[in-house]
C-alpha positions in Angstrom: -6.5 -11.4 -19.4 -7.4 -14.3 -16.5 -4.9 -12.2 -14.2 -7.2 -8.9 -15.0 -10.6 -11.2 -14.8 -8.7 -13.1 -11.6 -8.4 -9.4 -9.9 -11.9 -8.4 -10.4 -12.8 -11.2 -8.7 -10.7 -10.1 -5.7 -11.6 -6.7 -6.1 -15.5 -7.9 -6.4 -15.2 -10.2 -3.5 -13.7 -7.6 -1.2 -16.4 -4.6 -1.3 -19.1 -7.5 -1.0 -16.6 -7.6 2.2 -16.6 -4.2 2.4 -20.9 -3.5 1.5 -20.9 -6.4 4.9 -19.1 -4.9 7.4 -21.1 -1.4 6.5 -23.9 -3.5 6.9 -22.8 -4.2 9.4 -21.7 -1.0 11.1 -25.7 0.4 10.2 -27.3 -2.7 12.1 -25.6 -2.4 15.1 -25.6 1.2 15.6 -27.4 2.7 12.6 -27.7 6.3 12.1 -26.4 7.9 15.2 -22.9 9.3 17.0 -21.6 6.3 17.3 -21.8 5.4 13.4 -20.9 9.0 12.7 -17.6 8.6 15.9 -16.5 5.3 13.1 -17.0 6.9 10.7 -15.1 10.0 11.9 -12.4 7.5 13.0 -11.9 6.9 9.3 -11.5 10.3 7.7 -7.3 10.1 8.5 -6.9 6.7 7.2 -8.8 7.3 4.5 -7.3 11.0 3.4 -4.3 9.7 3.6 -4.3 6.6 1.9 -5.5 9.1 -1.2 -3.4 11.6 -0.5 -0.6 10.1 1.0 -0.6 6.1 -0.7 -2.0 6.2 -3.8 -0.4 9.5 -4.5 3.2 7.8 -4.0 2.1 4.9 -6.0 1.3 6.8 -9.5 4.4 8.7 -8.8 6.7 6.1 -7.6 5.5 3.7 -10.8 6.7 6.4 -13.6 9.8 7.7 -11.5 11.1 3.9 -11.0 10.2 2.6 -15.0 12.5 5.8 -16.1 15.7 4.1 -14.0 14.5 0.8 -14.1 14.7 1.3 -18.2 18.5 2.5 -18.4 19.7 0.4 -14.7 17.9 -3.4 -13.3 20.5 -2.8 -10.0 19.8 1.1 -9.8 16.4 0.4 -9.3 16.0 -1.7 -6.5 18.6 0.6 -4.1 16.5 3.5 -5.1 13.3 1.1 -4.2 14.8 0.4 -1.2 15.7 3.7 -0.1 12.0 5.3 -0.5 10.7 2.0 0.8 11.7 1.9 4.3 12.5 6.0 4.6 8.2 5.8 3.7 7.6 3.5 6.6 9.4 5.7 8.8 7.5 8.5 7.5 4.6 6.0 8.2 4.7 5.3 11.2 5.3 9.1 12.6 2.3 10.4 10.7 0.6 7.7 12.9 2.1 9.0 16.0 1.3 12.3 16.0 -2.4 11.6 15.0 -2.2 9.0 18.3 -0.9 12.1 20.4 -2.8 14.6 18.9 -6.5 12.9 18.9 -8.3 15.4 21.1 -8.1 17.7 19.1 -7.8 16.3 15.4 -11.6 15.3 16.5 -12.8 19.0 17.5 -11.1 19.7 13.9 -13.0 17.3 12.3 -16.2 17.3 13.2 -16.7 20.7 15.7 -19.7 20.3 16.1 -19.5 17.7 18.7 -19.4 18.3 22.6 -15.8 17.7 24.8 -17.8 14.7 26.7 -18.4 13.0 23.1 -14.2 13.7 21.9 -13.3 13.0 25.4 -15.5 8.8 25.0 -14.5 8.7 21.1 -10.8 9.6 21.3 -9.5 5.9 22.2 -11.2 5.1 18.7 -10.1 7.1 16.8 -6.3 6.8 18.1 -6.9 3.2 17.6 -7.4 4.1 13.5 -5.0 6.7 13.2 -2.9 3.7 13.1 -4.1 2.5 9.5 -2.0 4.9 8.2 1.3 3.8 8.8 -0.1 0.5 7.9 -1.4 1.9 4.7 1.5 4.0 3.7 3.3 1.0 3.8 1.5 -1.4 1.9 0.7 1.1 -0.9 4.9 1.4 -1.2 5.1 -2.6 -1.1 2.1 -2.2 -3.9 4.1 0.2 -6.4 7.3 -2.3 -6.5 5.6 -5.0 -7.1 3.3 -3.8 -9.8 6.4 -2.7 -11.3 7.4 -6.5 -11.4 4.1 -7.4 -13.0 2.0 -8.5 -10.1 -0.7 -7.5 -9.0 -3.4 -10.4 -7.6 -0.8 -10.4 -4.3 -1.4 -6.4 -3.5 -5.3 -6.6 -4.0 -5.4 -8.6 -1.1 -5.2 -5.8 0.7 -8.2 -4.5 0.6 -10.3 -8.1 1.0 -7.8 -8.9 4.2 -9.2 -5.6 6.0 -12.6 -5.6 5.6 -12.9 -9.4 6.3 -10.8 -9.1 9.6 -13.5 -5.7 10.4 -16.2 -8.2 10.0 -14.9 -10.9 11.9 -13.8 -8.6 14.9 -17.3 -7.3 14.9 -18.8 -10.7 14.8 -16.7 -12.8 17.9 -15.9 -9.6 19.7 -18.3 -7.3 21.4 -19.1 -4.6 19.0 -17.9 -1.3 19.2 -15.0 0.8 17.4 -11.6 -0.7 18.9 -12.6 -4.2 17.7 -13.5 -3.1 13.9 -10.0 -1.0 13.8 -8.1 -3.9 15.1 -9.7 -6.2 12.7 -8.4 -4.2 9.6 -5.2 -3.5 11.3 -3.7 -7.2 12.2 -4.2 -9.0 8.9 -3.1 -5.9 7.0 0.1 -6.0 9.0 0.9 -9.9 8.0 0.2 -8.8 4.8 3.2 -6.2 5.2 5.2 -9.2 6.0 4.5 -11.7 3.2 5.4 -8.8 0.4 8.4 -7.6 2.2 9.4 -11.3 1.5 9.0 -11.0 -1.3 10.1 -7.8 -2.2 13.9 -10.0 -1.9 15.9 -6.6 -2.2 14.3 -4.9 0.5 16.2 -6.2 3.4 19.7 -6.3 1.1 21.8 -4.0 3.7 21.6 -0.9 1.9 24.7 0.6 0.2 25.7 4.0 -1.6 24.7 4.7 -5.0 24.7 7.2 -7.8 21.8 9.5 -7.9 20.1 9.1 -11.0 19.0 11.3 -13.7 16.6 13.3 -14.6 14.1 15.1 -11.4 14.3 13.8 -8.3 11.7 11.9 -6.5 10.2 14.9 -4.2 10.0 16.8 -7.4 7.7 14.1 -9.4 5.9 12.6 -6.4 5.3 16.8 -4.7 2.7 18.1 -7.8 0.9 14.5 -7.1 1.2 14.4 -3.6 -1.1 18.6 -3.7 -3.3 16.7 -5.7 -4.1 14.7 -4.2 -4.1 16.3 -0.8 -6.9 18.8 -2.5 -9.5 15.7 -3.6 -8.9 14.6 0.1 -9.7 18.1 1.4 -12.7 18.1 -0.4 -13.9 15.1 1.1 -12.0 16.4 4.5 -14.5 20.3 3.7 -17.8 17.7 3.2 -18.0 16.1 6.6 -16.7 19.1 8.3 -19.6 21.2 7.3 -21.7 17.9 7.4 -21.3 18.0 11.1 -22.8 21.3 10.9 -26.3 20.0 10.1 -28.5 17.6 12.3 -27.2 14.7 13.5 -27.0 11.4 11.3 -25.6 13.7 8.0 -22.1 12.0 8.0 -23.5 8.5 8.5 -25.6 9.3 5.0 -22.8 10.9 3.4 -20.9 8.0 4.5 -23.0 5.5 3.1 -24.4 6.7 0.4 -20.6 7.7 -0.4 -19.5 4.3 -0.3 -22.7 2.6 -2.5 -22.2 4.9 -5.5 -18.2 4.7 -5.3 -17.7 0.4 -5.0 -17.9 0.3 -9.0 -16.1 3.4 -9.1 -13.2 1.7 -7.2 -13.5 -2.0 -8.5 -12.6 0.1 -11.9 -9.3 1.1 -10.4 -8.2 -1.9 -8.7 -8.4 -4.2 -11.7 -8.7 -2.0 -15.1 -6.7 1.8 -14.0 -4.4 -0.4 -11.5 -3.1 -2.2 -14.8 -3.4 -0.5 -17.6 -0.8 2.8 -15.8 2.5 1.1 -15.8 1.3 -0.4 -19.1 0.4 3.3 -20.3 3.7 4.3 -18.7 5.6 2.1 -19.7 4.4 2.5 -23.8 5.3 6.7 -23.4 8.7 6.0 -22.8 9.4 3.9 -25.7 7.9 6.2 -27.8 5.3 3.4 -29.1 2.5 6.2 -30.3 0.7 3.7 -31.8 0.2 1.3 -28.2 -0.6 4.1 -26.7 -3.6 5.5 -28.5 -5.1 2.3 -28.5 -4.7 1.7 -24.5 -6.3 4.9 -23.7 -8.9 4.5 -26.3 -9.8 0.9 -24.9 -9.1 1.7 -21.1 -12.2 4.7 -22.5 -13.9 2.0 -23.5 -13.9 0.2 -20.0 -14.2 3.3 -18.1 -17.8 3.3 -19.1 -18.6 0.3 -19.1 -17.7 -0.2 -15.9 -19.7 3.1 -14.5 -22.2 4.2 -17.2 -24.5 1.6 -16.2 -23.9 2.1 -12.6 -24.9 5.9 -12.7 -28.1 5.0 -14.5 -29.0 1.5 -12.2 -27.6 3.8 -8.7 -30.2 6.9 -10.5 -32.8 4.8 -11.5 -33.2 3.2 -8.8 -31.8 4.9 -6.0 -33.9 4.2 -3.2 -35.1 0.2 -3.8 -30.9 0.0 -4.0 -30.8 1.0 -0.2 -33.4 0.0 1.0 -32.8 -4.0 -0.4 -28.8 -2.6 1.4 -29.3 -1.0 4.8 -33.2 -0.9 6.0 -32.7 -3.3 9.1 -32.0 -3.2 12.1 -31.6 0.5 14.0 -31.6 1.7 9.4 -35.3 2.6 9.3 -37.3 3.5 5.9 -36.9 7.3 7.2 -33.3 7.0 7.0 -33.5 5.4 3.6 -35.7 7.7 2.0 -32.8 10.3 2.8 -29.9 7.9 1.6 -31.8 7.7 -1.9 -31.5 11.5 -2.1 -28.1 11.7 -2.0 -27.4 8.3 -4.0 -28.7 10.2 -6.5 -26.8 13.3 -6.0 -23.3 11.1 -6.2 -24.2 9.1 -9.0 -24.6 12.0 -11.6 -21.2 12.6 -11.2 -20.2 8.4 -10.9 -19.3 9.0 -15.3 -16.8 11.5 -14.0 -14.5 10.4 -11.6 -14.5 7.3 -13.6 -12.8 9.6 -16.7 -10.5 12.1 -14.0 -9.2 9.4 -12.9 -7.9 7.9 -16.5 -7.0 11.3 -17.8 -5.3 12.2 -14.9 -3.4 9.1 -14.7 -2.7 9.6 -18.9 -1.4 13.4 -18.3 1.0 11.5 -15.2 2.1 8.5 -17.5 3.2 11.6 -19.8 5.1 13.5 -17.1 2.7 16.6 -17.0 2.6 16.5 -13.0 2.2 20.4 -13.0 -0.6 19.8 -15.4 -2.5 17.2 -12.5 -1.8 19.1 -10.6 -3.1 22.6 -11.5 -6.4 20.9 -13.1 -7.1 19.3 -9.4 -6.3 22.2 -7.3 -8.8 24.2 -9.5 -11.8 21.5 -9.6 -11.4 21.6 -5.4 -11.4 25.0 -4.8 -14.8 25.2 -7.0 -15.9 21.9 -4.9 -15.5 23.5 -1.7 -17.0 26.8 -2.1 -19.8 25.8 -3.4 -20.1 23.3 0.4 -20.0 26.6 1.8 -22.8 28.0 0.0 -24.7 25.4 -0.6 -24.6 23.2 2.7 -27.2 25.8 5.4 -29.9 25.8 2.6 -29.8 22.7 1.4 -28.5 20.3 3.6 -26.3 16.9 3.0 -27.9 17.4 -0.9 -25.7 20.6 -1.4 -22.5 19.0 -0.6 -23.1 15.8 -2.3 -24.1 17.9 -5.8 -21.0 20.1 -5.0 -18.9 17.3 -5.2 -20.8 16.1 -8.1 -19.9 19.2 -9.8 -16.9 18.9 -8.9 -16.0 15.9 -10.6 -17.3 16.8 -13.8 -14.7 20.8 -14.1 -12.1 17.9 -12.7 -12.9 15.9 -15.8 -13.4 18.6 -18.0 -9.8 20.2 -17.6 -8.2 17.2 -17.3 -9.5 16.4 -20.9 -8.7 19.1 -22.2 -5.3 19.8 -20.9 -4.2 16.3 -22.7 -5.9 16.7 -26.2 -5.3 20.8 -26.0 -3.5 20.1 -29.1 -5.7 17.3 -30.6 -9.8 16.8 -29.8 -9.5 14.3 -31.4 -8.0 12.0 -29.0 -10.8 12.7 -26.5 -12.9 10.1 -28.6 -16.1 12.1 -28.7 -18.3 9.9 -30.2 -17.7 7.6 -28.0 -18.1 9.8 -25.5 -21.1 11.0 -26.4 -22.8 7.4 -27.4 -22.1 6.1 -24.1 -23.5 9.2 -22.3 -26.6 9.8 -24.4 -27.6 6.2 -24.1 -27.2 6.5 -20.5 -29.0 9.3 -20.1 -31.9 8.3 -22.3 -32.4 4.8 -20.3 -32.2 6.3 -16.9 -34.8 9.3 -17.5 -37.3 6.7 -18.9 -36.2 3.9 -16.0 -37.7 6.9 -13.5 -40.8 7.9 -15.3 -41.6 3.3 -15.0 -42.5 2.6 -11.3 -40.5 1.6 -8.9 -39.7 -2.1 -8.8 -41.0 -3.6 -4.5 -38.2 -6.1 -3.1 -35.2 -7.5 -4.7 -36.7 -10.1 -7.2 -38.7 -6.9 -9.1 -35.4 -5.2 -8.2 -33.7 -8.0 -9.9 -35.5 -7.4 -12.8 -35.8 -4.0 -12.7 -31.9 -3.6 -13.7 -32.2 -5.9 -15.8 -34.2 -4.3 -18.7 -32.9 -1.5 -17.9 -29.0 -2.7 -18.2 -30.4 -5.0 -21.7 -32.2 -1.8 -23.4 -28.7 0.4 -22.6 -26.8 -2.5 -24.6 -29.4 -2.2 -27.2 -29.6 1.2 -27.9 -25.6 1.5 -27.8 -25.7 -1.0 -30.7 -28.3 1.5 -32.7 -25.9 4.0 -31.5 -22.8 2.5 -33.7 -21.3 0.5 -30.7 -19.3 -2.7 -32.1 -15.8 -2.3 -30.1 -18.3 -3.7 -26.7 -19.5 -6.7 -28.3 -16.6 -8.2 -30.3 -14.2 -10.7 -28.5 -11.3 -10.0 -31.0 -11.0 -6.1 -29.0 -10.4 -7.1 -25.8 -7.4 -9.7 -26.9 -3.8 -8.8 -25.3 -2.3 -7.4 -27.5 -1.9 -4.6 -30.4 -3.1 -5.8 -32.8 -6.9 -6.1 -31.0 -6.9 -2.6 -31.4 -6.3 -2.6 -35.2 -9.8 -2.8 -36.5 -11.1 -0.1 -34.2 -13.5 2.4 -35.7 -11.9 5.8 -36.5 -12.1 8.5 -33.7 -13.9 11.8 -34.1 
């Protein structure tokens, strides 16, 4: 429990720093082409972080856990073999990105002129170097998580955001300074984690091929699924570049605001429970696996339903408090707030898709995970193309929310096709119903003005949500024993429906 709290604290600190970084960008550049350039330069690193880095970690954990259960020596050999080849592959991707930066910028932002691309290609090239750094860090993170070391890998985003802030404050505000500040602390973390994983520096020796499917077979479906998800983000930015100037920035800011609780959840609870789900499934411990899944579901709803209620109900006051300063004025706040509402409606479904997707991977159902992701991604991109002209940026945001909902539904049906009881429908309906009721009531009330009124309004809404949940029969949330470590804490959980 103490490790979970430390990880959560690091994650919160990291994303507060991330917000401060974005606030500094908003203050210095406002809604302008310079701000758009920074976010376009982040598209490929963010894409490959999710497409390659997260997929790599999600595939490595169940694959290497199976090998480790049989032979620890072979586990270290396979881990070392993967580590060095992944690092070289990440370096190759970064070199290609640097050399092809003008072409990539034209492809990612087709609405930009040749002069804009020429001016911004150096910033874009430096940002592309993040791809290599992230590939190595996520590989190290998977190996550390298998050793039940979670805190050290969690410092990655903390160091990234702190480095960016210091670079903007100390150096002249520019895209080059921002990305240099992101790179240097992460290189230091690579060195520290490499030394912690002592066997990575040992001399490689020939090893017997592991039994079962090769890593490429395990990795490919996860990689393709991650690519499809990030393809939705690329498509959204592509269509946004065809709209008026500043739409890319507003979509980026609103998505950033909405997904902060999602990332806190993914990097704390989900990051810790995924190896445990995999381990319990491999051990054939069905009771422990079911208890972990229910507890993870409740944790998902606890993180994301209250956040969705707040962002849906108080989108404009939240945006004003966070962003409205310097070159970011009231008009920009109002436009960004509408996008926050659109994304917030999909926030719980994003988290449920993450949870149910990791459950499929823990059960070695990577192909099913891939099919569900491809189907929802295809629908999302099709909606982008259909809605961006008549509805602008709002159409793109609602398309993304629709895709998140469908992805969660497809994965839930695949995971529990033999037993709807595994969906814990009573738990889902209780939380989603209470969240909708409080959100609609909050919308009807007068909007808060200023930070103090906003804090009071949010506190009242959260208190109302908790009371409504209690009335509807929620008990585990309020029982300290339920959240204790170990299987005994799950014995008194309410029956599933």
